[in-house]
LOLUMVEX-321324 format. One record per atom (N, C-alpha, C): residue in three letters; x negated, y negated, z. Coordinates in steps of 0.001 Angstrom, whole numbers, padded with zeros to 6 digits, always signed. Atoms other than C-alpha are relative to their C-alpha. Layout:
BEGIN
alaXYZ/...
END
This chain:
BEGIN
met-001026+000039-001042/met-028709+055437-042694/met-000539-000592+001280/thr+000586+000537-001239/thr-031059+054699-039905/thr-000143-001505-000072/val+000183+001443+000155/val-031826+051321-041321/val+001335-000722+000094/val-001323+000628-000037/val-028168+050551-041822/val+000534-000031+001408/his-000505-000079-001366/his-027265+051722-038312/his-000705-001013+000897/lys+000757+000929-000833/lys-030027+049654-036761/lys+000391-001441-000312/thr-000373+001360+000375/thr-029068+046573-038722/thr+001380-000360+000519/ala-001351+000237-000497/ala-025410+046949-037817/ala+000002-000202+001495/arg+000031+000126-001460/arg-026273+047444-034157/arg-000578-001342+000421/asp+000636+001252-000382/asp-028553+044448-034075/asp+000882-001200-000316/ser-000850+001133+000364/ser-025967+042294-035772/ser+001365+000048+000662/ala-001286-000116-000674/ala-023088+043469-033565/ala+000216-001195+000924/pro-000268+001196-000803/pro-021334+040719-031636/pro-000536+000088+001410/gly+000410-000111-001399/gly-022364+042132-028242/gly-001476+000107+000197/thr+001435-000189-000161/thr-026108+042503-028952/thr-000653-001261+000500/ser+000738+001139-000545/ser-028716+040314-027365/ser-000410-000960-001097/ala+000386+000881+001098/ala-029825+039012-030773/ala+001139-000927-000374/ser-001165+000816+000339/ser-026296+037895-031554/ser+000273-001033+001071/arg-000236+000939-001097/arg-025892+036341-028096/arg-001027-001111-000003/gly+001035+001022+000025/gly-029199+034609-028379/gly+000227-001002-001101/gly-000255+000924+001091/gly-028279+033195-031733/gly+001119-000962+000328/arg-001108+000875-000351/arg-025009+031863-030454/arg-000391-000953+001126/ala+000418+000860-001105/ala-026545+030585-027239/ala-000907-001106-000494/gly+000888+001024+000526/gly-029172+028805-029257/gly+000725-001001-000859/ala-000706+000910+000890/ala-026701+027392-031738/ala+000928-000928+000765/gly-000982+000784-000760/gly-024201+026219-029074/gly-000557-001299+000526/pro+000528+001245-000545/pro-026383+023712-027237/pro-000427-000977-001070/arg+000415+000926+001041/arg-027757+022321-030501/arg+001197-000737-000584/ser-001195+000678+000518/ser-024266+021675-031825/ser+000583-000931+001048/leu-000495+000847-001080/leu-023234+020337-028413/leu-000829-001267+000114/gly+000888+001145-000098/gly-026254+018097-028364/gly+000211-000987-001135/arg-000228+000922+001106/arg-025309+016679-031770/arg+001307-000756+000157/arg-001324+000609-000027/arg-021706+015890-030874/arg+000267-000848+001250/val-000423+000640-001246/val-021353+014930-027175/val-000617-001368+000223/pro+000566+001324-000284/pro-023848+012065-026857/pro+000637-001113-000799/ala-000646+001053+000793/ala-022156+010177-029680/ala+001281-000463+000668/gly-001234+000357-000689/gly-018814+010315-027847/gly-000271-000704+001316/arg+000339+000652-001263/arg-020420+009471-024540/arg-000512-001410-000232/gly+000517+001333+000298/gly-022253+006571-026111/gly+001103-000988-000296/lys-001117+000882+000301/lys-019013+005137-027461/lys+000789-000345+001254/arg-000740+000268-001234/arg-017261+005545-024106/arg-000767-000953+000907/arg+000799+000899-000831/arg-020149+003883-022270/arg+000007-001409-000560/ala-000029+001332+000608/ala-020232+001020-024753/ala+001334-000688+000261/ser-001316+000583-000280/ser-016485+000505-024306/ser+000109-000418+001454/ala-000058+000330-001430/ala-016842+000597-020510/ala-000784-001273+000296/tyr+000801+001202-000217/tyr-019638-001980-020550/tyr+000673-001230-000604/leu-000682+001120+000635/leu-017595-004130-022913/leu+001122-000527+000892/phe-001074+000420-000902/phe-014661-004172-020499/phe-000547-000636+001274/leu+000586+000541-001228/leu-016963-004878-017534/leu-000723-001323-000224/ala+000823+001181+000291/ala-018857-007674-019286/ala+000621-001302+000500/pro-000545+001287-000488/pro-016400-010561-018572/pro-000071-000137+001515/ala+000056+000066-001463/ala-016186-009693-014875/ala-001433-000183+000480/phe+001396+000130-000419/phe-019957-009309-014622/phe-000532-001402-000275/val+000434+001364+000314/val-020528-012668-016342/val+000506-000976+001057/met-000555+000874-001032/met-018202-014387-013875/met-000697+000232+001341/tyr+000670-000311-001257/tyr-019820-012571-010940/tyr-001418-000559+000010/ala+001363+000521+000069/ala-023283-013520-012114/ala-000010-001523+000091/ala-000014+001462+000027/ala-022323-017152-012700/ala+000341-000601+001355/phe-000486+000604-001238/phe-020602-017699-009352/phe-000538+000669+001259/val+000533-000685-001184/val-022395-015224-007027/val-001508+000201-000108/ile+001419-000363+000086/ile-025754-013956-008261/ile-000879-001235-000193/val+000815+001192+000266/val-027094-017238-009675/val-000024-000952+001190/pro+000067+000867-001188/pro-026033-019412-006683/pro-000791+000620+001154/trp+000757-000637-001077/trp-027433-016820-004268/trp-001497-000075-000285/gly+001407+000134+000356/gly-030724-016852-006159/gly-000509-001418+000239/gln+000388+001376-000267/gln-030795-020647-005946/gln-000130-000257+001505/ala+000101+000148-001456/ala-030138-020441-002197/ala-001296+000604+000517/val+001270-000610-000390/val-033080-018066-001832/val-001161-000921-000345/glu+001078+000913+000406/glu-035272-020501-003761/glu-000068-001220+000918/leu-000018+001191-000848/leu-034164-023495-001686/leu-000426+000301+001430/ser+000372-000344-001374/ser-034810-021605+001546/ser-001497-000121+000243/phe+001449+000154-000149/phe-038557-021995+000891/phe-000430-001467-000081/tyr+000317+001423+000101/tyr-038338-025806+000770/tyr+000620-000769+001168/his-000626+001023-000834/his-037736-028720+003111/his+000706-000956-000947/trp-000757+000823+000941/trp-034941-030558+001299/trp+001221-000559+000700/asp-001158+000655-000614/asp-032322-033055+002414/asp+001182-000103-000943/gly-001082+000033+000971/gly-030189-032620-000700/gly-000068-001152-000961/ile+000090+001187+000878/ile-031264-035906-002308/ile-001419-000168-000537/ser+001380+000238+000411/ser-035016-036485-002370/ser-000653+001298-000457/pro+000672-001226+000449/pro-037483-034040-003956/pro-000375+000900+001177/gly+000307-000950-001052/gly-038046-030894-001944/gly-001502+000157+000216/ile+001392-000236-000375/ile-041302-030086-000138/ile-000144+001473+000351/trp+000216-001427-000235/trp-042676-026553-000121/trp-000209+000269+001485/ala+000082-000327-001424/ala-042210-024995+003331/ala-000434+001423+000251/gly+000371-001393-000204/gly-043067-021343+002761/gly+001041+000721+000835/leu-000896-000763-000872/leu-041604-019166+005497/leu+000396-000770+001253/glu-000279+000777-001213/glu-041194-021998+008000/glu+001486-000025+000332/asn-001443+000008-000256/asn-037420-022158+007575/asn+000462+001321+000596/tyr-000373-001307-000552/tyr-037153-018432+008265/tyr-000507+000152+001431/arg+000487-000038-001381/arg-039323-018787+011367/arg+000918-000807+000911/thr-000936+000814-000787/thr-036964-021520+012535/thr+001280+000776+000297/val-001232-000775-000185/val-033936-019277+011997/val-000188+001086+001057/leu+000234-001140-000893/leu-035513-016401+013948/leu-000509-000405+001379/thr+000508+000435-001305/thr-036807-018521+016837/thr+000859-001079+000659/asp-000811+001067-000582/asp-034388-021426+017307/asp+001156+000588+000814/pro-001063-000587-000844/pro-032022-020637+020229/pro+001399-000248-000549/gln-001327+000298+000518/gln-029061-022364+018577/gln+000350+000891-001184/leu-000253-000840+001164/leu-029425-020430+015327/leu+000173+001457+000400/leu-000148-001376-000480/leu-029937-017126+017130/leu+001323+000177+000751/gly-001274-000082-000716/gly-026946-017903+019346/gly+001180+000125-000943/ser-001097-000113+000967/ser-024727-018365+016299/ser+000095+001412-000563/leu-000014-001384+000480/leu-025770-014937+015007/leu+000565+000942+001059/leu-000540-000835-001084/leu-024996-013403+018424/leu+001506-000190+000137/his-001440+000237-000064/his-021583-015069+018458/his+000731+000748-001117/ala-000624-000712+001117/ala-020791-013652+015008/ala+000004+001500+000244/thr+000046-001439-000322/thr-021923-010194+016142/thr+001034+000354+001055/gly-001013-000252-001027/gly-019710-010465+019211/gly+001409-000012-000534/tyr-001343+000046+000586/tyr-016713-011300+017045/tyr+000381+001312-000673/ile-000340-001312+000554/ile-016953-007764+015631/ile+001002+000704+000908/gly-000952-000608-000932/gly-015133-006664+018786/gly+001419-000493-000220/phe-001334+000568+000210/phe-012242-009019+018020/phe+000513+000244-001410/tyr-000413-000126+001398/tyr-012168-008808+014228/tyr+000094+001457-000454/ser+000073-001382+000481/ser-012878-005076+013939/ser+000545+001007+001009/val-000346-001060-000961/val-012571-002972+017112/val+001460-000099+000440/leu-001379+000144-000481/leu-009315-004377+018508/leu+001041+000229-001098/pro-001013-000255+001035/pro-007387-004518+015192/pro+000047+001450-000461/ile+000010-001389+000458/ile-008515-001026+014174/ile+000662+000901+001039/cys-000622-000829-001051/cys-007552+000507+017539/cys+001504-000239+000057/ala-001438+000296-000045/ala-004208-001292+017641/ala+000704+000481-001260/gly-000601-000459+001248/gly-003539-000512+013975/gly+000170+001504-000041/leu-000118-001457-000056/leu-004230+003183+014522/leu+001171+000422+000875/val-001095-000358-000909/val-001824+003327+017454/val+001351-000313-000643/leu-001270+000376+000623/leu+000939+001442+015625/leu+000324+000897-001191/ala-000237-000859+001165/ala+000505+003474+012443/ala+000388+001408+000428/ala-000337-001338-000477/ala+000598+006735+014419/ala+001422+000047+000552/val-001361+000035-000549/val+003785+005696+016238/val+001023-000057-001128/ile-000934+000110+001125/ile+005497+004661+013006/ile+000016+001290-000809/gly+000069-001227+000791/gly+004270+007758+011184/gly+000622+001182+000697/arg-000585-001130-000724/arg+005315+010163+013941/arg+001514-000055-000011/gly-001444+000131-000001/gly+008831+008756+014056/gly+000618+000122-001375/arg-000503-000047+001376/arg+009087+008818+010242/arg+001110-001024-000214/arg-001019+001042+000140/arg+011039+005598+010562/arg-000665-001270-000526/gly+000745+001136+000519/gly+008771+003361+008515/gly+000884-001134-000476/gly-000883+001036+000498/gly+011718+001512+007004/gly+000486-000923+001102/asn-000471+000805-001108/asn+012849+000292+010442/asn-001052-000999+000457/phe+001089+000882-000408/phe+009462-001363+010952/phe-000456-000895-001153/ala+000424+000763+001173/ala+009369-003092+007562/ala-000187-001471+000339/leu+000099+001418-000338/leu+010009-006563+009023/leu-001230-000269+000853/ala+001172+000188-000863/ala+007361-006164+011740/ala-001286+000143-000802/arg+001185-000193+000834/arg+004872-004857+009194/arg-000246-001220-000893/thr+000139+001186+000841/thr+005565-007835+006936/thr-000532-001180+000798/val+000446+001106-000843/val+005100-010309+009791/val-001477+000166+000352/leu+001394-000235-000361/leu+001810-008685+010811/leu-000935-000179-001192/phe+000840+000126+001192/phe+000543-008750+007220/phe-000053-001436-000531/leu-000056+001374+000491/leu+001388-012440+006709/leu-001349-000722+000049/pro+001289+000711-000017/pro-002070-013689+007830/pro-000899+000322-001183/gln+000792-000326+001183/gln-003564-011886+004817/gln+000471-000778-001226/ile-000563+000768+001114/ile-001337-014005+002553/ile-000196-001496+000227/ile+000146+001417-000326/ile-001484-017345+004362/ile-001482-000377-000003/pro+001401+000437-000072/pro-004744-019300+003881/pro-000468-000094+001445/leu+000521-000003-001365/leu-006986-019019+006920/leu-000043-001399+000592/val-000052+001368-000516/val-007081-022803+007189/val+001359-000262+000643/ala-001340+000166-000566/ala-003316-022781+007741/ala+000152+000803+001286/val-000030-000803-001223/val-003710-019976+010284/val-000687-000742+001139/gly+000701+000750-001035/gly-006247-022073+012176/gly+000806-001181+000500/val-000821+001143-000408/val-003952-025118+012183/val+001147+000458+000892/ile-001124-000511-000797/ile-001043-023041+013500/ile-000454+000374+001399/trp+000456-000436-001316/trp-003059-021490+016317/trp-000584-001143+000813/arg+000450+001169-000750/arg-004627-024815+017234/arg+001182-000687+000677/ala-001200+000562-000611/ala-001100-026089+017846/ala+000527+000893+001120/leu-000471-000920-001039/leu-000186-022961+019811/leu-000863-000070+001253/tyr+000925+000049-001126/tyr-003288-023290+022015/tyr-000097-001384+000635/ala+000080+001359-000530/ala-002777-027020+022657/ala+000484-000027+001446/pro-000443+000072-001412/pro-002282-028118+026306/pro+001508+000024+000159/asp-001463-000039-000052/asp+001414-028642+025562/asp+000566+000961-001046/gly-000416-000944+001026/gly+001585-025774+023060/gly+000816+001154+000543/leu-000887-001102-000345/leu+003660-022621+023041/leu-000641+000973+000986/val+000662-000948-000905/val+001053-020495+024860/val+000123-000463+001439/asn-000091+000513-001370/asn+000932-022720+027945/asn+001444-000108+000467/glu-001408+000077-000384/glu+004687-023277+027899/glu+000556+001372+000355/thr-000449-001360-000306/thr+005277-019526+027824/thr-000552+000467+001348/leu+000590-000380-001289/leu+002872-018959+030730/leu+000712-000700+001153/ser-000713+000729-001055/ser+004631-021654+032762/ser+001402+000551+000190/ala-001378-000502-000090/ala+008045-020208+031951/ala+000081+001328+000733/ile-000035-001311-000657/ile+007121-016746+033278/ile-000721-000017+001350/gly+000586+000113-001325/gly+005551-018063+036470/gly-001500+000116+000061/leu+001460-000068+000025/leu+001903-018049+035401/leu-000587-001366-000350/gly+000455+001345+000295/gly+001417-021800+035397/gly-001457-000234+000370/ser+001412+000160-000375/ser-001971-021417+037108/ser-000947+000456-001102/trp+000835-000489+001098/trp-003240-019713+033945/trp-000073-000998-001157/thr+000013+000957+001098/thr-002485-022680+031719/thr-001304-000788+000004/arg+001253+000747+000153/arg-005495-024539+030370/arg-000103-000492-001446/ala+000307+000408+001374/ala-006884-026282+027321/ala-000870+001091-000617/trp+000692-001225+000397/trp-007811-022988+025711/trp-001166-000261-000941/leu+001047+000239+000987/leu-009843-024327+022814/leu-001054-000987+000484/gly+000983+000912-000569/gly-011655-026845+025011/gly-000677+000552+001243/asp+000571-000627-001186/asp-012596-024445+027789/asp-001261+000764-000391/phe+001268-000644+000336/phe-016237-023307+027749/phe+000063+001515+000212/thr-000077-001434-000300/thr-015265-019908+029164/thr+000949+000722-000936/trp-001060-000718+000700/trp-012098-019083+027228/trp+000115-000331-001477/ala-000132+000378+001411/ala-012543-020806+023864/ala-000442+001131-000924/tyr+000512-001096+000837/tyr-014601-017915+022464/tyr+001026+001120-000109/phe-000991-001080+000010/phe-011962-015353+023463/phe+001278-000433-000717/ala-001206+000488+000670/ala-009103-017547+022235/ala-000156+000066-001516/val+000242-000065+001449/val-010647-017842+018763/val-000108+001454-000453/gly+000120-001414+000363/gly-011503-014136+018751/gly+001344+000685-000126/leu-001324-000612+000073/leu-007885-013180+019431/leu+000742-000421-001267/val-000578+000403+001284/val-006839-015204+016392/val-000522+000909-001114/gly+000552-000932+000980/gly-009206-013069+014334/gly+000608+001386+000107/ser-000647-001304-000180/ser-007672-009933+015851/ser+001378+000011-000640/trp-001339+000079+000593/trp-004208-011076+014815/trp-000058-000011-001519/val+000125+000076+001464/val-005386-011843+011288/val-000281+001378-000581/met+000423-001286+000553/met-006955-008399+010790/met+000950+001151+000327/leu-000876-001106-000413/leu-004253-006323+012509/leu+000909+000457-001128/gly-000917-000379+001080/gly-001819-006413+009583/gly-000692+000782-001094/leu+000740-000727+001033/leu-004473-005321+007096/leu-000295+001431+000443/cys+000302-001348-000503/cys-005525-002380+009284/cys+001256+000865+000050/leu-001237-000765-000099/leu-001929-001327+009871/leu+000455+000496-001367/val-000428-000401+001348/val-001087-001279+006148/val-000934+001080-000552/leu+000952-001015+000458/leu-004275+000668+005358/leu+000285+001353+000640/phe-000198-001267-000708/phe-003584+003288+008006/phe+001354+000626-000329/gln-001288-000559+000388/gln+000076+003660+007092/gln-000064+000656-001371/ser+000151-000619+001312/ser-000833+004316+003479/ser-000792+001293+000098/gly+000759-001234-000189/gly-003365+006897+004666/gly+000815+001106+000621/ile-000839-001014-000654/ile-000850+008668+006898/ile+000973+000629-000999/gln-000931-000539+000988/gln+001511+009057+003954/gln-000649+001061-000879/lys+000691-000998+000811/lys-001164+011117+002183/lys-000291+001280+000779/ile+000270-001194-000797/ile-001553+013575+005068/ile+001132+001010-000191/asp-000987-001059+000230/asp+000214+016896+004468/asp+000905+000143+001225/pro-000907-000131-001152/pro+003344+017014+006693/pro-000061+001367+000663/ser+000086-001322-000605/ser+002783+020743+007214/ser-001036+000048+001126/leu+000990+000045-001076/leu-000259+019871+009353/leu+000635-000470+001304/tyr-000705+000456-001193/tyr+001975+017958+011761/tyr+000932+001092+000536/glu-000892-001075-000429/glu+004478+020830+011802/glu-000770+001106+000690/ala+000816-001038-000629/ala+001720+023320+012566/ala-000480-000442+001375/ala+000461+000494-001301/ala+000406+021129+015369/ala+001128+000036+001028/arg-001128-000027-000933/arg+003866+020844+016905/arg+000371+001424+000380/leu-000262-001401-000325/leu+004388+024598+016659/leu-001007+000542+001005/asp+001023-000408-000965/asp+001140+025025+018575/asp+000156-000692+001336/gly-000252+000672-001273/gly+002568+022840+021328/gly-000741-001308+000173/ala+000733+001255-000105/ala+000599+019673+020521/ala+000959-001145+000277/gly-000754+001198-000293/gly+001931+016488+022045/gly-000436-001143-000887/pro+000351+001146+000846/pro+001678+013006+020549/pro-001490-000322+000019/val+001419+000360-000096/val-001853+012388+021840/val-000865+001026-000730/arg+000791-001041+000655/arg-003258+015738+020734/arg+000245+000010-001502/glu-000318+000060+001428/glu-001472+015444+017385/glu-000753-001142-000676/phe+000719+001147+000559/phe-003066+012042+016872/phe-001471+000328-000228/phe+001426-000276+000115/phe-006618+013234+017535/phe-000299+001209-000879/ala+000261-001209+000774/ala-006237+016594+015766/ala+000391-000135-001466/val-000508+000074+001375/val-004345+015558+012628/val-000156-001415-000581/thr-000037+001350+000568/thr-003913+011803+012170/thr-001390-000602-000148/leu+001316+000646+000035/leu-007390+010581+013062/leu-000933+000625-001035/pro+000857-000561+001061/pro-009307+013107+010893/pro+000494-000317-001409/gly-000540+000290+001325/gly-006952+012396+007992/gly-000180-001437-000441/leu+000148+001416+000320/leu-007684+008666+008154/leu-001461-000431-000055/arg+001419+000357-000003/arg-011486+008814+007923/arg-000335-000996-001113/ala+000309+000907+001114/ala-011618+007160+004511/ala+000570-001387+000254/glu-000624+001298-000267/glu-009180+004402+005510/glu-000698-000721+001146/ile+000726+000628-001104/ile-011042+003791+008770/ile-001319-000580-000504/gly+001241+000517+000572/gly-014277+003416+006811/gly+000217-001299-000748/val-000309+001236+000726/val-012682+000810+004546/val+000335-001126+000981/ala-000391+001019-000968/ala-011147-001025+007513/ala-001203-000535+000765/val+001198+000436-000726/val-014449-001103+009413/val-000849-000908-000877/thr+000823+000808+000905/thr-016311-002439+006379/thr+000587-001390-000190/val-000635+001293+000277/val-013793-005195+005623/val+000006-000889+001241/thr-000119+000809-001214/thr-013322-006322+009232/thr-001362-000450+000519/val+001343+000406-000444/val-017037-006345+010080/val-000522-001133-000871/ile+000403+001092+000881/ile-017753-008485+007015/ile+000736-001284+000382/ala-000775+001181-000397/ala-014944-010845+008082/ala-000531-000600+001294/ala+000528+000504-001270/ala-016441-011102+011581/ala-001321-000735-000197/leu+001323+000605+000180/leu-019987-011839+010461/leu+000054-001248-000878/ala-000105+001142+000917/ala-018910-014252+007722/ala+001102-000970+000402/ser-001104+000854-000438/ser-016234-016015+009783/ser-000377-001473-000084/phe+000224+001449+000098/phe-015902-019746+009154/phe+001303-000780+000163/asp-001209+000814+000094/asp-012382-021009+008423/asp+000671-000188+001355/ile-000741+000075-001258/ile-010691-020162+011718/ile-000781-000777+001047/val+000823+000680-000999/val-013596-021332+013877/val-000099-001483-000311/phe+000183+001402+000384/phe-014100-024554+011926/phe+001262-000808+000252/val-001253+000741-000147/val-010411-025539+012046/val+000423-000090+001463/thr-000485-000012-001376/thr-009693-024552+015649/thr-000922-000749+000954/thr+000921+000598-000974/thr-012823-025614+017551/thr-001154-000762-000643/gly+001152+000620+000633/gly-015408-026768+015005/gly-001320+000490+000559/gly+001206-000538-000624/gly-017902-024606+016871/gly-000131-000341+001469/gly+000074+000423-001403/gly-017226-026227+020248/gly+000858+000865+000902/pro+000711+001130-000617/pro-016956-026889+023024/pro-001495+000287+000137/gly+001436-000214+000064/gly-020683-027374+022847/gly-000321+000884-001189/asp+000283-001002+001028/asp-021956-024380+020885/asp+000598+001353+000366/ser-000519-001257-000539/ser-019812-021781+022637/ser+000689+000863-001052/thr-000654-000788+001046/thr-017966-020725+019451/thr-000688-000163-001360/thr+000700+000226+001269/thr-020556-021670+016837/thr-000396+001320-000641/val+000374-001182+000783/val-021032-019019+014136/val-000869-000465-001165/pro+000902+000424+001082/pro-023514-018997+011229/pro+000680-000821-001089/gly-000680+000758+001044/gly-020910-020232+008738/gly+000148-001472+000365/val-000152+001379-000454/val-020209-023362+010802/val-001349-000694+000063/leu+001328+000602-000123/leu-023895-023943+011464/leu-000614-000276-001368/ile+000479+000251+001367/ile-024750-023606+007765/ile+000631-001272-000541/tyr-000674+001217+000452/tyr-022178-026290+007025/tyr-000599-001228+000671/arg+000577+001144-000714/arg-023582-028585+009702/arg-001388-000340-000518/leu+001380+000248+000413/leu-027188-028149+008640/leu-000068-000583-001411/ala+000087+000426+001401/ala-026507-028642+004934/ala+000649-001350-000247/phe-000774+001185+000359/phe-023918-031450+004942/phe+000026-001076+001080/thr+000032+000991-001069/thr-024437-033226+008274/thr-001412-000382+000391/ser+001364+000259-000453/ser-028075-032865+009278/ser-000985-000156-001141/gly+000912+000124+001130/gly-029598-032827+005795/gly-001125+001013+000001/gln+001008-001062-000029/gln-031522-029594+006449/gln+000458+001140-000914/val-000517-000960+000964/val-030557-027763+003284/val-000852+001262-000032/gly+000879-001170+000021/gly-033608-025478+003337/gly+000267+000941+001161/thr-000308-000835-001164/thr-032874-024252+006863/thr+001370+000645-000130/ala-001331-000564+000214/ala-029199-023802+005982/ala-000054+001167-000978/cys+000124-001088+000974/cys-030149-021678+002962/cys-000709+001208+000619/ala+000689-001114-000657/ala-032561-019605+005059/ala+000949+000751+000926/leu-000982-000647-000866/leu-029802-018936+007595/leu+001020+000779-000829/ala-000946-000706+000864/ala-027439-018009+004762/ala-000608+001281-000551/val+000663-001200+000513/val-029980-015550+003332/val-000107+001057+001091/val+000094-000948-001114/val-030561-013963+006745/val+001368+000610+000299/leu-001354-000504-000256/leu-026799-013671+007281/leu+000433+000992-001073/ser-000384-000909+001082/ser-026261-012078+003858/ser-000752+001327+000100/leu+000764-001239-000174/leu-029047-009570+004508/leu+000541+000809+001178/leu-000572-000699-001151/leu-027567-008744+007912/leu+001302+000695-000378/ile-001260-000599+000431/ile-024142-008148+006364/ile-000259+001198-000908/ser+000310-001105+000916/ser-025674-005972+003632/ser-000493+001229+000763/leu+000510-001126-000787/leu-027539-003839+006163/leu+001118+000674+000791/val-001109-000574-000771/val-024435-003395+008300/val+000935+000799-000901/val-000885-000705+000935/val-022304-002434+005282/val-000640+001306-000470/leu+000694-001223+000401/leu-024938+000073+004117/leu+000023+001034+001117/ala-000040-000933-001131/ala-025075+001595+007608/ala+001387+000607+000165/ile-001372-000520-000107/ile-021281+001901+007734/ile+000276+001005-001109/gly-000197-000933+001108/gly-021233+003516+004289/gly-000734+001304+000219/arg+000772-001215-000263/arg-023949+005955+005331/arg+000701+000872+001041/leu-000674-000754-001049/leu-022076+006968+008477/leu+001291+000634-000502/thr-001260-000562+000497/thr-018761+007421+006689/thr-000247+001126-000998/arg+000318-001094+000921/arg-020404+009548+003977/arg-000429+001253+000748/glu+000469-001162-000750/glu-022073+011808+006537/glu+001142+000707+000712/arg-001103-000585-000755/arg-018842+012354+008439/arg+001145+000448-000892/ala-001090-000376+000898/ala-016660+012762+005370/ala-000069+001477-000360/
END
């Protein structure tokens, strides 16, 4: 009886021996089944990603690698290249014109990123507070048009608007500000700001659409609670809307900063980098060096430095948004 009782107790479902046996058997069976399913899912995922990765490698990774290789040579694009080592990079980091183009691109962050994001936040908050998004559909569409129209066409349009006899000067004359009229794109002082404002207009629609979509995800009860607590529009914006748009702001900052640093189309079409070098950005200078001056190695070195700068800025933005999320 004792033996039977002991055996029954040890084999009972609640005993440690029974639990240990099940605990030991569970992971082994799990280990035999799950990896096979995971392996199939991973293989399917890689299979679906393969065409996109092949295209990305063919048109991005391989050309970028070739640019890195060419940056170590003196090459005019025709004759055989001559090994230059790090000389092209020293030129990029010491030449005043090349450094000035990088500073101009950095300054455009204020126009391409800061102004559109601030204006987009205000417009999105006004539309969201009134809950009358449908009434602003036409304005939202007009503001988003620059994201659909090619930037070359945008540059042509604004070059006509900024012309001495264009709509901007005619409007200033009509409202009694004729002393403010000028050749905006040919003025050494105002050309940089004129081109920057075009970038602000281009990015405003994108920021507005991003922020409006983010506001729609915010729980309306948060706004009701804020209003019950006596919050006005300003306090409601900073207490509810702004914290709820952290993810969208992070995306907007990343996209607009990249657009500022990599700007080319608008500057090239409107001013070509002039007057002088007052609006020259790295994209325009890379084009000049490679296709006009025959300094392909220096152009590639500048392109590599610009790509590294953009990568560092994007990583910093991602780090900040993750820490604050």
